[in-house]
FIVEXGU-230349 format. One record per atom (N, C-alpha, C): residue number from 1; x negated, y, z negated; residue in one letter; atom name. Coordinates in Angstrom, 3 decimals, decimal comma. Layout:
N
> i x y z aa at
> NUM X Y Z A CA
...
***
This chain:
75
> i x y z aa at
> 1 26,157 9,846 98,929 M N
> 1 25,429 10,462 97,848 M CA
> 1 25,912 11,900 97,676 M C
> 2 25,766 12,421 96,473 P N
> 2 26,199 13,801 96,233 P CA
> 2 25,415 14,805 97,068 P C
> 3 26,072 15,909 97,360 K N
> 3 25,403 16,982 98,097 K CA
> 3 24,461 17,734 97,172 K C
> 4 23,619 18,549 97,769 K N
> 4 22,653 19,340 96,999 K CA
> 4 23,365 20,372 96,124 K C
> 5 22,623 20,969 95,220 N N
> 5 23,185 21,975 94,317 N CA
> 5 23,790 23,128 95,086 N C
> 6 24,853 23,667 94,556 S N
> 6 25,528 24,789 95,183 S CA
> 6 26,096 25,685 94,091 S C
> 7 25,933 26,991 94,216 P N
> 7 26,482 27,890 93,195 P CA
> 7 28,007 27,936 93,189 P C
> 8 28,651 27,338 94,189 T N
> 8 30,111 27,373 94,254 T CA
> 8 30,760 26,136 93,637 T C
> 9 29,966 25,221 93,092 K N
> 9 30,539 24,028 92,467 K CA
> 9 31,310 24,417 91,209 K C
> 10 32,458 23,788 90,979 P N
> 10 33,189 24,082 89,743 P CA
> 10 32,422 23,541 88,528 P C
> 11 32,615 24,183 87,397 V N
> 11 31,912 23,795 86,172 V CA
> 11 32,859 23,005 85,279 V C
> 12 32,364 21,919 84,699 R N
> 12 33,139 21,090 83,767 R CA
> 12 32,371 20,957 82,468 R C
> 13 33,074 20,661 81,414 S N
> 13 32,445 20,470 80,121 S CA
> 13 32,968 19,177 79,509 S C
> 14 32,063 18,347 78,980 F N
> 14 32,437 17,076 78,378 F CA
> 14 31,728 16,899 77,045 F C
> 15 32,344 16,170 76,144 R N
> 15 31,709 15,814 74,886 R CA
> 15 31,133 14,418 75,053 R C
> 16 29,834 14,311 74,928 L N
> 16 29,151 13,038 75,116 L CA
> 16 28,511 12,597 73,810 L C
> 17 28,410 11,293 73,632 S N
> 17 27,759 10,760 72,433 S CA
> 17 26,266 11,081 72,474 S C
> 18 25,639 11,004 71,308 Y N
> 18 24,194 11,251 71,241 Y CA
> 18 23,436 10,257 72,117 Y C
> 19 23,883 9,017 72,123 E N
> 19 23,226 7,992 72,941 E CA
> 19 23,340 8,331 74,418 E C
> 20 24,509 8,783 74,839 C N
> 20 24,715 9,137 76,241 C CA
> 20 23,823 10,324 76,625 C C
> 21 23,729 11,322 75,760 V N
> 21 22,884 12,491 76,035 V CA
> 21 21,422 12,067 76,133 V C
> 22 20,990 11,163 75,236 R N
> 22 19,614 10,671 75,266 R CA
> 22 19,341 9,959 76,586 R C
> 23 20,286 9,093 77,002 Q N
> 23 20,124 8,364 78,269 Q CA
> 23 20,120 9,328 79,448 Q C
> 24 20,968 10,332 79,398 L N
> 24 21,046 11,321 80,473 L CA
> 24 19,723 12,063 80,619 L C
> 25 19,165 12,506 79,503 K N
> 25 17,886 13,213 79,539 K CA
> 25 16,767 12,300 80,024 K C
> 26 16,785 11,054 79,583 D N
> 26 15,769 10,087 79,995 D CA
> 26 15,844 9,840 81,506 D C
> 27 17,057 9,626 82,021 L N
> 27 17,227 9,403 83,462 L CA
> 27 16,833 10,636 84,271 L C
> 28 17,215 11,815 83,798 A N
> 28 16,882 13,044 84,518 A CA
> 28 15,366 13,206 84,609 A C
> 29 14,667 12,920 83,508 G N
> 29 13,211 13,023 83,521 G CA
> 29 12,567 11,986 84,422 G C
> 30 13,068 10,761 84,359 T N
> 30 12,515 9,672 85,172 T CA
> 30 12,758 9,907 86,661 T C
> 31 13,968 10,373 86,995 M N
> 31 14,341 10,578 88,398 M CA
> 31 13,832 11,913 88,943 M C
> 32 13,439 12,817 88,060 G N
> 32 13,010 14,136 88,507 G CA
> 32 14,148 14,972 89,048 G C
> 33 15,329 14,771 88,493 R N
> 33 16,520 15,501 88,927 R CA
> 33 17,137 16,210 87,738 R C
> 34 18,081 17,088 88,007 S N
> 34 18,790 17,762 86,922 S CA
> 34 19,775 16,785 86,284 S C
> 35 20,218 17,103 85,083 E N
> 35 21,199 16,255 84,401 E CA
> 35 22,494 16,199 85,197 E C
> 36 22,880 17,305 85,812 G N
> 36 24,089 17,326 86,647 G CA
> 36 23,976 16,384 87,833 G C
> 37 22,803 16,356 88,460 D N
> 37 22,585 15,441 89,584 D CA
> 37 22,666 13,994 89,127 D C
> 38 22,110 13,703 87,948 V N
> 38 22,156 12,333 87,419 V CA
> 38 23,604 11,916 87,177 V C
> 39 24,415 12,812 86,642 V N
> 39 25,830 12,508 86,418 V CA
> 39 26,522 12,239 87,754 V C
> 40 26,253 13,074 88,763 E N
> 40 26,867 12,874 90,084 E CA
> 40 26,474 11,531 90,693 E C
> 41 25,191 11,204 90,636 V N
> 41 24,719 9,936 91,198 V CA
> 41 25,344 8,764 90,450 V C
> 42 25,413 8,868 89,122 S N
> 42 25,976 7,792 88,308 S CA
> 42 27,438 7,545 88,636 S C
> 43 28,212 8,615 88,738 I N
> 43 29,632 8,476 89,050 I CA
> 43 29,820 7,938 90,462 I C
> 44 28,994 8,414 91,402 D N
> 44 29,079 7,923 92,779 D CA
> 44 28,817 6,419 92,829 D C
> 45 27,791 5,964 92,119 R N
> 45 27,470 4,531 92,103 R CA
> 45 28,584 3,718 91,461 R C
> 46 29,118 4,207 90,356 M N
> 46 30,204 3,492 89,680 M CA
> 46 31,446 3,448 90,568 M C
> 47 31,754 4,552 91,233 Y N
> 47 32,913 4,615 92,120 Y CA
> 47 32,784 3,597 93,251 Y C
> 48 31,586 3,551 93,868 R N
> 48 31,359 2,589 94,951 R CA
> 48 31,476 1,144 94,459 R C
> 49 30,997 0,877 93,249 E N
> 49 31,082 -0,465 92,688 E CA
> 49 32,539 -0,842 92,409 E C
> 50 33,315 0,103 91,900 E N
> 50 34,731 -0,160 91,646 E CA
> 50 35,457 -0,445 92,969 E C
> 51 35,134 0,299 94,016 L N
> 51 35,720 0,024 95,329 L CA
> 51 35,330 -1,366 95,822 L C
> 52 34,056 -1,692 95,652 R N
> 52 33,530 -2,972 96,130 R CA
> 52 34,229 -4,158 95,473 R C
> 53 34,503 -4,063 94,186 F N
> 53 35,113 -5,172 93,474 F CA
> 53 36,629 -5,071 93,394 F C
> 54 37,194 -4,127 94,121 G N
> 54 38,648 -4,061 94,250 G CA
> 54 39,379 -3,467 93,071 G C
> 55 38,708 -2,714 92,235 N N
> 55 39,387 -2,116 91,094 N CA
> 55 40,013 -0,770 91,418 N C
> 56 39,727 -0,223 92,595 L N
> 56 40,341 1,030 93,020 L CA
> 56 41,215 0,760 94,228 L C
> 57 42,372 1,409 94,262 M N
> 57 43,318 1,208 95,357 M CA
> 57 43,364 2,436 96,238 M C
> 58 42,293 2,696 96,949 I N
> 58 42,235 3,865 97,810 I CA
> 58 43,145 3,654 99,017 I C
> 59 44,024 4,580 99,239 G N
> 59 44,890 4,542 100,410 G CA
> 59 46,044 3,559 100,335 G C
> 60 46,237 2,901 99,205 E N
> 60 47,332 1,942 99,082 E CA
> 60 48,528 2,528 98,352 E C
> 61 48,417 3,770 97,919 G N
> 61 49,529 4,412 97,234 G CA
> 61 49,671 4,005 95,776 G C
> 62 48,796 3,142 95,290 G N
> 62 48,857 2,716 93,899 G CA
> 62 48,027 3,609 93,009 G C
> 63 48,224 3,446 91,718 K N
> 63 47,433 4,210 90,760 K CA
> 63 46,285 3,326 90,280 K C
> 64 45,046 3,814 90,319 P N
> 64 43,897 3,013 89,901 P CA
> 64 44,022 2,477 88,482 P C
> 65 44,640 3,248 87,577 E N
> 65 44,730 2,791 86,195 E CA
> 65 45,631 1,567 86,032 E C
> 66 46,481 1,283 87,020 D N
> 66 47,347 0,104 86,947 D CA
> 66 46,571 -1,201 87,052 D C
> 67 45,362 -1,154 87,607 S N
> 67 44,585 -2,381 87,778 S CA
> 67 43,788 -2,745 86,531 S C
> 68 43,739 -1,847 85,538 Y N
> 68 42,996 -2,121 84,309 Y CA
> 68 43,944 -2,644 83,234 Y C
> 69 43,489 -3,616 82,480 K N
> 69 44,289 -4,213 81,420 K CA
> 69 43,646 -3,910 80,075 K C
> 70 44,447 -3,529 79,117 T N
> 70 43,948 -3,315 77,773 T CA
> 70 44,868 -4,025 76,791 T C
> 71 44,286 -4,645 75,794 G N
> 71 45,079 -5,312 74,772 G CA
> 71 45,702 -6,596 75,286 G C
> 72 46,528 -7,176 74,436 I N
> 72 47,202 -8,430 74,758 I CA
> 72 48,572 -8,119 75,346 I C
> 73 48,853 -8,736 76,488 Q N
> 73 50,140 -8,514 77,130 Q CA
> 73 50,982 -9,777 76,996 Q C
> 74 52,251 -9,588 76,675 K N
> 74 53,171 -10,724 76,591 K CA
> 74 53,930 -10,833 77,897 K C
> 75 54,141 -12,056 78,326 E N
> 75 54,842 -12,280 79,607 E CA
> 75 56,313 -12,408 79,394 E C
***
């Protein structure tokens, strides 16, 4: 799980859809956490799920994006 708040954490900025912002605010209110904490928890959970289902190649020297397929590929 993410560590507690720290003034030394780097700051990032993202453009999110209105729906995503609404969900973020709703989750933050429901969980009683800051929006930043909700983002950290969400990414941590998604990362663990990707590891669990083998979509991330940690320590194998591969690039994670190579395991994702988009569009139609010809053989």
